[in-house]
N, C-alpha and C positions, 0 to 999 in steps of 0.2 A: 422542489427546493432542496432535495436531499444532498448531503455532502459525501465525500469519500468514506466517512466513518459513521454517519448517522443517516438513516433512511427516512426519517419522519418528514412529512410535508409541512408547509407553512400552516401555522395555527394549531399543530398537533402537540407542540411543546409549550408548557406554561412559562411565564416569566420568572417563576421561582422553582428552583430545583434542589432536591435532596440528593446527595451523591455519596453512596457507599462505594467501597471498592469492588465488592463481590456481586456479580450479576444475580446469583440466587438470592442474596440478601435484598437486592433491589426488588426482586419479584415478591419476596415475603413482605417487605414493607408496603408495597403497592396493594397486595391482596388483603393485608390485615388492617391497614390504616387509611386507605383511600376508598372512596365510593366511586363506582362506575369506572374502575381502572381499566385502561385499554393499552395493550402493547403497541408502541409506536416506532420502536427500532430494535433490531437484533443483529446488526452487522457485527461480524467477528465474535458473536456470542455475547456482546455487551448489550444487556437488556435495558430498555427504557419504557416506562409506563406513565401515562397521564391520567389523572382522576381528580377528585375533589377532596379537600380536607376542610371541614367546617364551612362548606359552601364555596371555597376558593379553589381555583385550578392550581394543581401542584403536579410537577413531574418528578418521578424518582428514576434516576439513571445511574448505572454503574460507571466507575472510572477505570476499572482495571487496577493493576498494581504499579505504583511508582509515579514519579513526576512526569516522565515523558508521556505516558498514557493519559494521565489526567489532564495534562496541558493541552493535548490535542482536542479532547472532548470539551473541556471548558472553553477553549478559544472558539471552537465551532458553534457552541451553544450561544456564546455572547455575540459573535459576529453575524451568524447566519439565521439565528432563531430569536434574537431579541431578548435573550435571558438577561435579567437584571440582578439576580441574586442566586448564589450557589452556596449551600451549606454542606460541607463534608461531614459524614458521620462514620466513625471507624474505631479501630482499636489501636493501642499503643503500648509500649513497654515502659514501665516506671523506672526513673533514674535516681530517686531520692526517697528517704524514709518518710518524707512528707506525704507521699501518695501511696495508696494501698490498692490491692486488687478490687475492682469494681468502682473505684473513684472515677469521677468525670473531670477531664481537663478541657477548659475552653482556651484555645491557643491564642494568646494575645500577641504572639510573635513566633516566627519560625526561623531558627538558625539552620544553616545547611552546609554540608561538606561537598555538595554536588556542584558541578560546573553548569548545570542546566540554566541558571539565571544570570550567569556572569556576563554574558554578551548583551544583555538588554540595555545596560547603561555602562559602556566601556569606561574603565578607570574608577568605577564607584562600586563599593560593597553595598549592594541593594539591601534595604531593610524590608523584610517580608512581614507585613502586618495586615490584619483583617480590617474590615469596615468597623469603625468605632461604635457607631450607633447599633449595628447588628450585634456586636459583642456585648455591649451594655444591656441590650434587650435580652440576650441569652442569659446573662448573669441574673437579671431580675426574675426570669422564669425559672431558672435552675434551682433557686433556693426553696421552691415549693415542690420540687420533683425528685430530689435525691433521697432514696430510701434510708431508713435508719441504719446507722453503721457505716455509711459511705459519705463522702464529702465531694463538693464541687470545688475545683481549683481554677484559678485564672493565672496563666503564666506561659512562659516560652517553652517550645518543644524543639527537638532536633529533627529535621527532615533529612533522611539519608538515602542513598541508593543501595546501601548494603543491608541485607537481612541477617546473614550468618557470620559476617566478619566480626571477630571479637576484639574490641578495643577498650579494655577497662580503664586505662588511664585517661583516654579522651572522654569517656562517659563521666568519670569522677570530676574532671575539670569542668565539664558543662554543668553538672549538678552543683558544683561549688559556685558557679555563676548564675544559679537560679533556674536552670532548665529542669523541667519536671518529667518529661517523657520523650521517647523517640518513636518516630513513625516515618512514613515514606511519601506523603503527598502534600502536606500543608503549605510548604514554601512555594511549590509550583502553583497551587491554587491562588495563593495571595499575590504572586507575581502576575498571574493572568488578571486577577481582579484590578490591580493597579493599572496595568497596561490597557485593559478594555473598559475601564471606568464602570465596573460592576461591583456589587457588594458581595463579599466572600467571608466565610468563617469556617473554621474546623473545630469540631467537638468530638473528642475521643474518649473511649473508655479504657482504663488500665486493665489489660487482659493478661499480662505477665510482668515480671519484675526482674530487671537486670541485676539489682543489688541483692535481693533475697533468693532468687531462683524460683520463686513461686510462679505458677501459671494456672489459668482457668482451663477447665474442660471445655470441649466444644459446646456442650449443653449450657454451661454457665455463661459462655461468651454470648449466646443468643439471648438468654434470660436477662442478663445484666446489661446488655446493650440497649435495652428498652429505655433506660433513663436518658441517655444521650439523644436517642431518637425523639423522645417526647419533647425535649428542649428544642431540638431542631424544628420540629413541626410547629411548636408554639411561636417561634420567631418568623 
């Protein structure tokens, strides 16, 4: 039953998936947080593992970087493997003084400057939103999991195809309209969720800040990423 991008056979992928971008991070999550984790796919270096968390089957699979990559994997998981829920965990850049390094953002919506989703409903600006029940569940669990000194936020993010392009005026305008952070996958995930009728959510950790210029070290990224991961596993 393998697809062009996933080599797992039928039954090897759980109906609930945690989806980081980085394949190595997927491996670390699986080995540190799942019992009996087994590698089920490694096509193109995108690693996926299935194991158990609190007795329930869970798959952890990387998405790669950006909406095109994530959209391929999320669509195949939904259509070919019967996945019903995907939670993205990753990092993001802060856009406003409201968020600080290490804070967690549960993305209640995702603006985008990408053309990736424009063709889905011609003539309409698609609203990229998560599953409400999943988001509400995450908020409930988050309140007990954010370490002292950090905060959980619920709000919109910007999903962009650009990592290095500097657009300070655009970022200020988005922040003025309530956007909290910028990242590269959430809008694509939410569009797949709506099109394939599956539950989706993005939970990101602020690893750098476009307003202040602050950024985490690689060690801090891994250590402080655990809060968002614990929320994702809880839901």
